N, C-alpha and C positions, 0 to 999 in steps of 0.2 A: 484474385485476395478473400482472405481468410473471413470467417463469421467469428466474431468478439462475444463474446461476456465477463463485463468484466465482477468483480466480486471487490468491493466496498468496507472491511470491517473492521466498526469504527465503535464498540461497547462498552468501549471501558468510562473507568469510572473518574471522577475530576480529581482523584486524590496526587500525582503528580505535581499533578496542571498546577493544587495550589485552589482551586474551587467546588461548589463541590458540582457545580453543571459540569457535565461532559464537557471537553476542551474543542471540541468541530462543531461543537454548536456557539463559540464566542465570534463578534464582529471582528468583522476580517476586511478592510476596503471597500466595505458600501454592504457588502452580502458576508454571509457569516462562513468560517472557513470552509465545511465542507460542499458548501455550493461550490467555492472556487473548481474545490474536488473534484465533481459531478463532472465541469465545464466544461476540463481538463478532455470528457470526453464526448462529454451529448450530441455534441454534433459530427463525433466520425463518421460513415458511414460502412465503417468494417467492425461498427462496435454496436451491437442488436440488439442486447437486450443490460442493462445494470440494476444492483443488485448492489443494496446503504445498507446490513447489518449495524441495528441501535440494539444501544440496552432499554433491558422493559420498566426500565424506572425513566424512557426517554420519549419513549409516543406521543405519551398523553401533548407535548410542547412542540413537539415533530410537529402532528396532525393541528394545535394552528400559530405553529410559524414557517411548518416549509411546502403544508401542498402543495398550493396556488404551481411554483416554482418543479415542485419533485414530478407533476401532474404536466405540465407543459414538457417534462422530458422526460416521462418515463423513467422513472424511479421505480422500483422495486426496495417494500420495505419487512424485509423477513430480520426477527428478532433470534440476537446474540445467545450467547449457549455461558459458560462459568467462564471457560479459555480460547483463546482468537483460534484456538481450534477444533469445539465444540459450534463455535459463530460459523469459522468456513463452512463445514461439514452440515449448517441448516442453512445455510446459501446454494452448493449445489447443489440439496436435495429440488430446487425448482432454480436450477440452472434448464435456458432451452439448448430439447435437443438439437437446435437446428445450426446450434451454436462446433466450429472447429477447436479452437482454441479457448481456453479458459483463463485470464488478466484477474490476478487476485492485490489492488492498490493501498497502501493504509492510507486507511481516509484523514489522518490529517497532515497527509505530503499536499496542498496547497500549490503546488507550482511545479507544478509536471511540464514538458516543452513536447510542444508537438510531434518533435524529430526523434526525442528519448523515445515519443513511445512510438514511432516507425521503425526505431531501429530493432528492438526486442520485442512489438511485434511480427515482422519479418526475421530473423532469428528463428525464432522459435517456430515458425509455419516449416520459415526444416530443417527444424533439432527437433519440434521436440516440447526442446523445455528450454528457457531463459530466461535471463537476468539483467536488471539493468545495479551495475557495482561498479566503488568506484576507489582507487588503490590508493593508497596509503602510503603516503608522500611522507611525512616523519620524522621523527625519534617516538617510537616507541617502550614511556614508561613500564613496569609492575607498582601500582603507588600499593600503597598496606597500609592502613591507618595513620593518614595522611603522609608519607614517609614514600620516599625513591623507595628500591627496594633493588631496580634493576637496570639493563637498561636495554633492549634486545637487539643484536647484533643486525648490522641495518642489512645484508647481505646472505643473511639468515633467513631474513623474513623478508622479500624485498616484495613478494607474491605476494602481499596481508591486500587481500579488498572489501570497503566497507562495503553490509549488503544492501541496495536499495528495492526500489519497487517503481514499477510493475512487476508483481515476477509473473508468465507468464509462458502456462502451460496447453498440449495437446486435451485435449477434453477426457478422453478415458486413460490416459494416462494419471492425470490427479486425482478422477476416483477413484481412481485404483491405491494412487497414496493412499487416500484421506477413507479409507474402506475399512481399514484397520482405532484399535482404540486408543493410536498415538497422540502423543501431546508436543510439538511443536509453533516454535514460535514463528518459526521461518519454509515460508510451505518445501520451494528450495531442497533444505533437509529428507522429507519423504518419502521428497523423486531419488531425493540419492541414493533411500535406503534399498529405489527396488530396484539398485544397478542403472538407471538410466542416468546416464551424465546430460546435465544440465549447462546449459555457455553459459559464458559471463558478456555481460556490452557495454560499452563504458555508460554510467549516468549519468549526471551530469552534476553541478555541486548549489541549484540553484531547489530545487529537488531533495529542500527538509525535510525531516518528520519535528514538526512540535510537540513539543512535549512538555517543556519547560516559558514561564509566561515569555519568559528573554528569544527564546526560536518565535517567537508567535511577533514580536516585535520589526526582527528578523528577515519576517514574513512582507511583515508589512511592510517592510525597505525595500524589499525586492519587489517585489507586485507595483506598488508606487513609479521601478524608474524602468518595470517594463511600460510599465500605461503612460508615461513621460516622452 
């Protein structure tokens, strides 16, 4: 069984969400959103380290409200940078040398089934790099200023997939990918630039990223359904 360090980038602001506070600290079914995210990894025997990357402005709130729970889960706190890539680099600086794999998972994805984690961890262990993806099944439209300007032919774009997380890599491979100053919103993109193939592992429709208030309502419905 590979030993895994998990990095949870969560240093964004609440601007797109429409609040002053980072969305990952919003209440969600008896916990904060980020606690649900952490809980998906906290009880796994293969996870040896969890690193939560937070915004500098959030540190005081975290210490006032989440210290006990984060200590129980042995979560390390790391201050993020100006970009997602900088935030991941800050976390990589404290990744355990005992980790075989590093998994990067959006802190704003609070519903991550264990079987999806199992699949992507196993594939990364076998191939060196793997990530969850979901195929796009619908008709894709190009929209400009609120008007449809093009319909993409389905036979040409049938193999398009939407990226999910976790994205999981051999430790040395991800460290090499982040050794440059290149910025990216997707960790796999940096690994791809090295010429290393990244395996696509079927994700899960429940693994939504909370970006807007309506996403939080959807996450609440999904969690309540699973608990009942």
